[in-house]
RODO-2510 file (C-alpha; in nm, 4 decimals, decimal comma):
residues 448
     n   res          X          Y          Z
     1     m     4,4565    19,6732    33,9212
     2     a     4,7783    19,8649    33,8559
     3     v     4,9674    19,9448    34,1727
     4     a     5,1419    20,2781    34,1178
     5     l     5,0153    20,4839    34,4053
     6     f     5,2923    20,6723    34,5840
     7     g     5,4783    20,9452    34,4007
     8     t     5,7215    21,2107    34,5189
     9     d     5,4740    21,3461    34,7757
    10     g     5,2390    21,0661    34,8736
    11     v     4,9426    20,9631    34,6607
    12     r     4,8033    21,2315    34,4327
    13     g     4,5688    21,2590    34,1368
    14     t     4,2350    21,3828    34,0093
    15     a     3,9638    21,3391    34,2705
    16     n     3,7289    21,0463    34,2033
    17     k     3,9649    20,8958    33,9449
    18     y     4,2281    20,6296    34,0105
    19     p     4,4210    20,6398    34,2338
    20     m     4,2286    20,9085    34,4219
    21     t     3,9053    20,7159    34,4736
    22     p     3,7242    20,6461    34,8019
    23     d     3,7866    20,2739    34,7530
    24     i     4,1631    20,3222    34,7293
    25     a     4,1604    20,5663    35,0219
    26     m     3,9887    20,3121    35,2457
    27     k     4,2361    20,0426    35,1373
    28     i     4,5262    20,2769    35,2138
    29     g     4,3829    20,3138    35,5644
    30     i     4,3585    19,9368    35,6079
    31     a     4,7004    19,8653    35,4578
    32     a     4,8751    20,1461    35,6473
    33     g     4,7127    20,0256    35,9685
    34     r     4,8443    19,6765    35,9089
    35     v     5,1991    19,7913    35,8283
    36     l     5,2311    20,0461    36,1062
    37     k     5,0797    19,8619    36,4002
    38     r     5,3510    19,8353    36,6622
    39     g     5,3019    19,6821    37,0022
    40     s     4,9823    19,6007    37,1856
    41     h     4,8804    19,9546    37,2794
    42     r     4,5703    20,1260    37,1434
    43     h     4,6851    20,2824    36,8176
    44     t     4,5854    20,6331    36,7032
    45     v     4,5924    20,8160    36,3703
    46     v     4,5622    21,1931    36,3226
    47     i     4,3792    21,2942    36,0017
    48     g     4,3788    21,6504    35,8669
    49     k     4,2769    21,7984    35,5338
    50     d     4,2773    22,1182    35,3330
    51     t     3,9641    22,2902    35,2021
    52     r     3,8990    22,0967    34,8780
    53     i     3,5434    21,9746    34,8405
    54     s     3,6739    21,6229    34,7739
    55     g     3,8126    21,6126    35,1263
    56     y     3,4602    21,5096    35,2281
    57     i     3,5150    21,1920    35,0227
    58     f     3,8553    21,0920    35,1522
    59     e     3,8266    21,1850    35,5202
    60     p     3,5485    20,9318    35,5937
    61     a     3,6996    20,6705    35,3601
    62     l     4,0350    20,6805    35,5368
    63     t     3,8618    20,6883    35,8736
    64     a     3,6642    20,3752    35,7835
    65     g     3,9832    20,1964    35,6815
    66     f     4,1682    20,2769    36,0023
    67     i     3,8873    20,2054    36,2478
    68     s     3,8167    19,8750    36,0717
    69     m     4,1729    19,7835    36,1721
    70     g     4,1019    19,8644    36,5359
    71     i     4,2822    20,1986    36,5171
    72     d     4,1357    20,5114    36,6750
    73     v     4,1165    20,8227    36,4586
    74     t     4,1562    21,1839    36,5698
    75     l     4,0067    21,4240    36,3147
    76     v     4,1447    21,7792    36,3114
    77     g     3,9598    21,9176    36,0064
    78     p     4,1161    22,1809    35,7776
    79     m     4,4710    22,2256    35,9035
    80     p     4,8103    22,3023    35,7476
    81     t     5,0255    22,0027    35,6594
    82     p     5,2924    22,1089    35,9131
    83     a     5,0221    22,1261    36,1800
    84     v     4,9303    21,7634    36,1128
    85     a     5,2977    21,6646    36,1362
    86     m     5,3317    21,8557    36,4631
    87     l     5,0094    21,7161    36,6128
    88     t     5,1043    21,3595    36,5191
    89     k     5,4166    21,3904    36,7313
    90     s     5,2574    21,6018    37,0050
    91     l     4,9641    21,3636    37,0535
    92     r     5,1943    21,0593    37,0457
    93     a     4,9956    20,9206    36,7557
    94     d     5,1218    20,6270    36,5516
    95     l     5,0496    20,7895    36,2172
    96     g     4,9506    21,1234    36,0683
    97     v     4,7536    21,1684    35,7469
    98     m     4,7128    21,4881    35,5467
    99     i     4,4501    21,4968    35,2718
   100     s     4,5771    21,7573    35,0283
   101     a     4,7178    21,8140    34,6816
   102     s     4,9186    22,1093    34,8124
   103     h     4,9511    22,3755    34,5384
   104     n     4,7403    22,1880    34,2789
   105     p     4,3896    22,3064    34,1767
   106     y     4,0779    22,1844    34,3562
   107     r     4,0141    21,9021    34,1077
   108     d     4,3150    21,7166    34,2466
   109     n     4,3665    21,5707    34,5888
   110     g     4,6252    21,3612    34,7662
   111     i     4,7159    21,1605    35,0738
   112     k     5,0399    21,2211    35,2667
   113     l     5,1443    20,9934    35,5514
   114     f     5,3613    21,0875    35,8513
   115     g     5,5237    20,8557    36,1012
   116     p     5,5077    20,9033    36,4803
   117     d     5,8160    21,1267    36,4616
   118     g     5,6318    21,3695    36,2327
   119     y     5,8468    21,2859    35,9282
   120     k     5,7000    21,1592    35,6027
   121     l     5,7137    20,7827    35,5640
   122     s     6,0126    20,6308    35,3888
   123     d     5,9922    20,4964    35,0347
   124     h     6,0291    20,1455    35,1796
   125     t     5,7310    20,1836    35,4129
   126     e     5,5200    20,3343    35,1348
   127     s     5,6124    20,0387    34,9145
   128     q     5,4980    19,7994    35,1872
   129     i     5,1621    19,9772    35,2078
   130     e     5,1316    19,9830    34,8301
   131     s     5,1977    19,6103    34,7988
   132     l     4,9164    19,5315    35,0404
   133     i     4,6539    19,7264    34,8454
   134     i     4,6058    19,4401    34,5988
   135     c     4,5914    19,1764    34,8736
   136     d     4,2844    19,0361    35,0415
   137     l     4,2899    19,2401    35,3604
   138     e     3,9676    19,1019    35,5076
   139     n     4,1534    18,8680    35,7425
   140     s     4,3394    19,1691    35,8848
   141     l     4,0264    19,3461    36,0043
   142     a     3,9548    19,3841    36,3744
   143     e     3,6951    19,1782    36,5557
   144     p     3,3708    19,3687    36,6188
   145     e     3,4582    19,4391    36,9824
   146     n     3,7947    19,5855    36,8779
   147     i     3,6768    19,8284    36,6100
   148     g     3,8341    20,1712    36,6484
   149     r     3,6624    20,4965    36,7365
   150     a     3,6727    20,8375    36,5710
   151     r     3,6699    21,1693    36,7550
   152     r     3,7213    21,5296    36,6583
   153     l     3,9947    21,7325    36,8283
   154     e     3,8120    22,0561    36,8997
   155     d     4,1178    22,2628    36,9967
   156     a     4,3430    22,1580    36,7058
   157     d     4,3575    22,5139    36,5680
   158     g     4,4537    22,6562    36,9040
   159     r     4,7252    22,3987    36,9588
   160     y     4,8931    22,4820    36,6287
   161     i     4,8525    22,8574    36,6758
   162     e     5,0315    22,8380    37,0119
   163     f     5,2999    22,6129    36,8638
   164     a     5,3688    22,8630    36,5836
   165     k     5,3717    23,1614    36,8202
   166     n     5,6204    22,9843    37,0460
   167     t     5,8731    22,9722    36,7598
   168     f     5,8795    23,3539    36,7658
   169     p     6,1413    23,5114    36,9972
   170     k     6,0160    23,5873    37,3460
   171     g     5,9623    23,9570    37,4064
   172     l     5,9441    24,0429    37,0362
   173     r     5,6196    24,1733    36,8889
   174     l     5,4837    24,2583    36,5441
   175     d     5,3165    24,5777    36,6653
   176     g     5,3257    24,8504    36,4005
   177     l     5,3826    24,6069    36,1151
   178     k     5,1187    24,5941    35,8400
   179     v     5,1105    24,2520    35,6723
   180     v     4,9063    24,1181    35,3821
   181     i     4,8416    23,7455    35,4357
   182     d     4,7186    23,5349    35,1427
   183     c     4,5931    23,1977    35,2658
   184     a     4,5246    23,0558    34,9156
   185     n     4,1692    22,9745    35,0273
   186     g     4,3376    22,6730    35,1806
   187     a     4,4186    22,4918    35,5007
   188     a     4,5640    22,7908    35,6888
   189     y     4,2718    23,0277    35,6296
   190     k     4,2006    23,0408    36,0023
   191     t     4,5363    22,9745    36,1675
   192     a     4,7723    23,2006    35,9698
   193     p     4,5832    23,5300    36,0231
   194     q     4,5285    23,4432    36,3891
   195     v     4,8983    23,3797    36,4535
   196     l     4,9992    23,7130    36,3010
   197     w     4,7205    23,9052    36,4736
   198     e     4,7944    23,7584    36,8173
   199     l     5,1604    23,8570    36,7758
   200     g     5,0518    24,2178    36,7206
   201     a     5,0521    24,2698    36,3434
   202     e     4,7962    24,4726    36,1545
   203     i     4,6727    24,2186    35,9008
   204     i     4,4977    24,2384    35,5669
   205     c     4,3569    23,8971    35,4777
   206     i     4,2997    23,7706    35,1259
   207     g     4,2387    23,4175    35,0054
   208     n     4,0617    23,3380    35,3321
   209     g     3,7147    23,2497    35,2009
   210     p     3,7340    22,8848    35,0938
   211     d     3,4304    22,7377    34,9202
   212     g     3,5736    22,3966    34,8318
   213     l     3,6490    22,5004    34,4738
   214     n     3,8674    22,8121    34,4984
   215     i     4,1784    22,6727    34,6670
   216     n     4,4942    22,8033    34,4904
   217     s     4,2722    22,9785    34,2362
   218     g     4,4107    23,3221    34,1515
   219     c     4,5740    23,3418    34,4918
   220     g     4,8392    23,1906    34,7143
   221     s     5,2004    23,1095    34,6369
   222     t     5,1146    22,9745    34,2904
   223     d     4,9634    23,3081    34,1837
   224     t     5,1046    23,5923    34,3905
   225     s     4,9799    23,8795    34,1742
   226     l     4,6844    23,9609    34,4007
   227     m     4,9051    23,9560    34,7093
   228     q     5,1629    24,1830    34,5444
   229     k     4,8916    24,4234    34,4239
   230     t     4,7307    24,4346    34,7685
   231     v     5,0633    24,5175    34,9333
   232     i     5,1094    24,8168    34,7033
   233     e     4,7499    24,9423    34,7326
   234     s     4,7372    24,9080    35,1122
   235     g     5,0855    25,0445    35,1813
   236     a     5,1719    24,7263    35,3720
   237     d     5,5228    24,6518    35,4915
   238     l     5,5190    24,3113    35,3242
   239     g     5,2993    24,0320    35,1959
   240     i     5,2931    23,6609    35,2781
   241     a     5,1500    23,4041    35,0346
   242     l     5,0951    23,0449    35,1436
   243     d     4,9914    22,7528    34,9255
   244     g     4,6875    22,5299    34,9715
   245     d     4,8299    22,3253    35,2586
   246     a     5,0596    22,6004    35,3944
   247     d     5,3874    22,4104    35,3697
   248     r     5,5124    22,6672    35,1140
   249     v     5,5537    23,0419    35,1462
   250     l     5,6592    23,3296    34,9213
   251     l     5,6841    23,6930    35,0263
   252     s     5,6391    24,0347    34,8690
   253     d     5,8442    24,3359    34,9696
   254     e     5,6885    24,6770    35,0355
   255     s     5,7076    24,7654    34,6651
   256     g     5,5293    24,4504    34,5501
   257     n     5,8431    24,2671    34,4374
   258     l     5,8358    23,8917    34,4859
   259     v     6,0711    23,7233    34,7336
   260     d     6,1189    23,3540    34,6492
   261     g     6,2375    23,0579    34,8535
   262     d     6,6030    23,1064    34,7588
   263     q     6,6007    23,4594    34,8965
   264     l     6,4280    23,3415    35,2138
   265     l     6,6916    23,0716    35,2603
   266     a     6,9662    23,3315    35,2275
   267     v     6,8101    23,5587    35,4920
   268     i     6,7436    23,2774    35,7376
   269     a     7,0850    23,1145    35,6863
   270     r     7,2691    23,4368    35,7622
   271     s     7,0586    23,5182    36,0674
   272     l     7,0978    23,1674    36,2119
   273     m     7,4726    23,1787    36,1483
   274     e     7,5116    23,5185    36,3166
   275     e     7,3130    23,3949    36,6167
   276     g     7,5236    23,0778    36,6404
   277     q     7,2170    22,8610    36,5761
   278     l     7,2987    22,7198    36,2313
   279     q     7,3809    22,3523    36,2597
   280     g     7,5831    22,1281    36,0296
   281     g     7,7868    22,4103    35,8813
   282     g     7,5615    22,4774    35,5855
   283     v     7,2312    22,4757    35,4023
   284     v     7,0480    22,2149    35,1933
   285     a     6,8718    22,3221    34,8730
   286     t     6,7754    22,1489    34,5474
   287     v     6,8982    22,1482    34,1895
   288     m     6,6414    22,4213    34,1184
   289     s     6,8001    22,6778    34,3491
   290     n     6,9691    22,9717    34,1802
   291     l     7,3461    22,9806    34,1348
   292     g     7,3386    23,3215    34,3025
   293     l     7,2193    23,1569    34,6254
   294     e     7,4917    22,8937    34,6064
   295     n     7,7621    23,1575    34,5613
   296     y     7,6193    23,3647    34,8473
   297     i     7,6041    23,0731    35,0921
   298     k     7,9582    22,9636    35,0040
   299     g     8,0712    23,3247    35,0427
   300     l     7,9565    23,3067    35,4051
   301     g     8,1953    23,0158    35,4534
   302     l     7,9108    22,7642    35,4639
   303     n     7,8497    22,4397    35,2785
   304     f     7,5823    22,4317    35,0108
   305     i     7,4290    22,0895    34,9476
   306     r     7,2020    22,0278    34,6475
   307     t     6,9501    21,7428    34,6308
   308     n     6,6881    21,6205    34,3886
   309     i     6,3618    21,8139    34,3870
   310     g     6,1195    21,7389    34,6676
   311     d     6,1208    21,8254    35,0360
   312     r     6,1724    21,4610    35,1377
   313     h     6,5129    21,4688    34,9635
   314     v     6,5994    21,7965    35,1351
   315     i     6,4985    21,6619    35,4754
   316     q     6,6983    21,3416    35,4297
   317     a     7,0102    21,5405    35,3388
   318     m     6,9545    21,7608    35,6441
   319     l     6,9317    21,4548    35,8676
   320     n     7,2409    21,3009    35,7100
   321     g     7,4425    21,6201    35,7581
   322     g     7,3064    21,7248    36,0962
   323     m     7,1697    22,0452    35,9431
   324     n     6,8711    22,2423    36,0659
   325     l     6,7958    22,4538    35,7575
   326     g     6,6959    22,3520    35,4095
   327     g     6,4439    22,4395    35,1453
   328     e     6,3348    22,4864    34,7895
   329     q     6,3053    22,7830    34,5584
   330     s     5,9291    22,7179    34,5475
   331     g     5,8996    22,8183    34,9122
   332     h     5,9345    22,4957    35,1085
   333     i     6,1469    22,6106    35,4030
   334     i     6,2363    22,3448    35,6607
   335     l     6,3475    22,4652    36,0029
   336     s     6,3993    22,1335    36,1778
   337     d     6,4499    22,2956    36,5184
   338     y     6,0743    22,3505    36,5098
   339     n     5,9070    22,1092    36,2688
   340     s     5,9740    21,8022    36,0589
   341     t     5,8409    21,9391    35,7311
   342     g     5,8079    22,2669    35,5431
   343     d     5,6069    22,5179    35,7455
   344     g     5,5070    22,8390    35,5700
   345     i     5,3855    23,0135    35,8835
   346     v     5,6901    22,9295    36,0959
   347     a     5,9267    23,0272    35,8126
   348     s     5,7441    23,3600    35,7789
   349     l     5,7812    23,4268    36,1487
   350     r     6,1541    23,3574    36,1289
   351     v     6,1908    23,6163    35,8514
   352     l     5,9733    23,8651    36,0414
   353     s     6,1850    23,8347    36,3559
   354     t     6,4985    23,8922    36,1470
   355     l     6,3305    24,1929    35,9864
   356     l     6,2482    24,3492    36,3229
   357     n     6,5993    24,2927    36,4583
   358     a     6,7576    24,4378    36,1426
   359     n     6,5279    24,7438    36,1525
   360     k     6,5250    24,7802    35,7757
   361     p     6,2652    24,7339    35,4983
   362     i     6,2053    24,3826    35,3714
   363     s     6,3391    24,4889    35,0293
   364     q     6,6809    24,5599    35,1833
   365     l     6,6779    24,2532    35,4046
   366     c     6,6071    24,0234    35,1099
   367     a     6,8634    24,1749    34,8741
   368     s     7,1269    23,9256    34,9867
   369     f     7,2448    23,8200    34,6419
   370     e     7,1976    23,8958    34,2749
   371     a     7,0164    23,6055    34,1153
   372     w     7,1433    23,4603    33,7904
   373     p     6,8927    23,4951    33,5036
   374     q     6,6732    23,1882    33,5321
   375     k     6,3558    23,0869    33,3557
   376     l     6,1176    22,8077    33,4490
   377     v     5,8457    22,6898    33,2103
   378     n     5,5866    22,4152    33,2535
   379     v     5,4681    22,2195    32,9497
   380     s     5,1531    22,0103    32,9973
   381     y     5,1072    21,6848    32,8103
   382     t     4,8564    21,4034    32,7679
   383     g     4,9301    21,0401    32,7022
   384     k     5,2894    20,9195    32,6800
   385     n     5,5649    21,1073    32,8623
   386     p     5,7514    21,3146    32,5957
   387     l     6,0822    21,2577    32,7718
   388     a     6,0610    20,8860    32,6885
   389     d     6,0883    20,9638    32,3155
   390     k     6,4382    20,9186    32,1661
   391     v     6,3883    21,1870    31,9008
   392     i     6,2914    21,4411    32,1650
   393     q     6,5886    21,3408    32,3802
   394     e     6,8237    21,3981    32,0850
   395     k     6,6812    21,7472    32,0331
   396     i     6,7185    21,8198    32,4042
   397     s     7,0842    21,7115    32,3850
   398     k     7,1451    21,9599    32,1052
   399     q     7,0113    22,2407    32,3208
   400     k     7,2304    22,1278    32,6112
   401     d     7,5327    22,1541    32,3848
   402     r     7,4526    22,5222    32,3236
   403     l     7,4964    22,5990    32,6928
   404     s     7,8417    22,6267    32,8420
   405     g     8,0309    22,7398    33,1495
   406     s     7,8100    22,7815    33,4559
   407     s     7,4857    22,7714    33,2567
   408     r     7,2439    22,5033    33,3753
   409     l     6,9598    22,3123    33,2117
   410     l     6,7179    22,0942    33,4051
   411     i     6,4292    21,9065    33,2442
   412     r     6,2121    21,6763    33,4502
   413     e     5,8702    21,5243    33,4746
   414     s     5,6584    21,6573    33,7595
   415     g     5,5949    21,4027    34,0305
   416     t     5,2484    21,5398    34,1027
   417     e     5,0874    21,6269    33,7669
   418     p     5,1290    21,5569    33,3902
   419     v     5,3722    21,8397    33,3313
   420     i     5,7293    21,8645    33,2041
   421     r     5,9250    22,1300    33,3913
   422     i     6,2057    22,3099    33,2056
   423     m     6,4582    22,5287    33,3845
   424     v     6,7409    22,7173    33,2118
   425     e     6,9900    22,9343    33,3990
   426     s     7,2499    23,1421    33,2154
   427     d     7,4196    23,4793    33,2288
   428     n     7,3476    23,5047    32,8547
   429     t     6,9804    23,6063    32,8558
   430     k     6,9475    23,5915    32,4762
   431     l     7,0727    23,2336    32,4728
   432     l     6,8513    23,1492    32,7713
   433     d     6,5377    23,2653    32,5888
   434     e     6,6349    23,0851    32,2679
   435     v     6,6981    22,7538    32,4447
   436     i     6,3717    22,7772    32,6423
   437     d     6,1699    22,8530    32,3271
   438     e     6,3291    22,5640    32,1367
   439     l     6,2681    22,3184    32,4198
   440     v     5,9061    22,4237    32,4638
   441     d     5,8469    22,3745    32,0911
   442     v     6,0123    22,0317    32,0947
   443     i     5,8291    21,9008    32,4014
   444     s     5,4913    22,0524    32,3085
   445     v     5,4826    21,8540    31,9830
   446     g     5,5206    21,5335    32,1859
   447     p     5,6235    21,1830    32,0812
   448     r     5,5776    21,0901    31,7167
***
């Protein structure tokens, strides 16, 4: 069996096909239990999931793996990824597991692992788990009298709702604010509307009727058109769109214009700086973030650190630099004063508190910088990775040569699906469009 399980965000793939099979899930539970056992205490794992129908496959499979190792399991049901990270730390568990493929369609699923500190496991620890999958793990199993137990945490929703509300400034309320909340038919379909409502907002919920198949389908942060349309039609003050596991968030202003993760970073960075709460003297973003954001952050006298794509890279750079704010253009916003991973609900509340204090429309608040023209295109492929082909690489190099000055070109393989992502950024929009079109044509043809 090929051992290539962990990617940029845990294990992910099409449900019921390698590596996302119940057999592999159970072995991950056994192997992770073996690697992460520490001390002689009774070990505990927290397991959450989003609303995909295949969650009913992987939740019991993982549970079987862990309890066969003598590890107790606490099941929290459909919960946001950041809630699982928070509960893992709050409950003093030894491991947290989130069953989700985040923003992917329902056909996919994934397994993310968190350590007792609420942070995702290191590459080294994941490699240790991966190496054990092909081993005979039978000798590692617990004796019958030591088999673990599984229980369901009935107040998991309430715990996370109170946690999120407590990140909002004391004495501040959302009364009088009309908010559209799009839950992507995903993990936050219960918690996100409840948080906003309990803080006083008038809420209009969409994407809050999961059926196991409609997660991220025509809704959420991957398709914000319904949220933007609803904001306009309802006369709401703003819209909030989460993704399937609620670790990403994008906003809409009162006119239906989209507010991306770069703009959210700009707003939060400035507000934290003005309040004397920004740590490390800067902000962490990725190579995808717009040059306009970089110029804006540097104009505030702050450092701007870029990392590779993926929230684990952002978080590591934040830890290295002692920073408490980082994020991605896609809407992963990490506020490490509150949580150890991207948290769409908490990030939204931070923007809402800034909005109330500024006493201005969201469109004005989020007009911090003028973004450079940037275009992102995804090209799907089957079979061999097109970027491994020398002929294609030569054609890509020719397109790179056409760009100059501050123009940027980024081409990469997705770490979560068979897609090549192309990003071009240039103040010459004609050249930008030409380069994008040429690259799409080249990569779409594929290896010869």
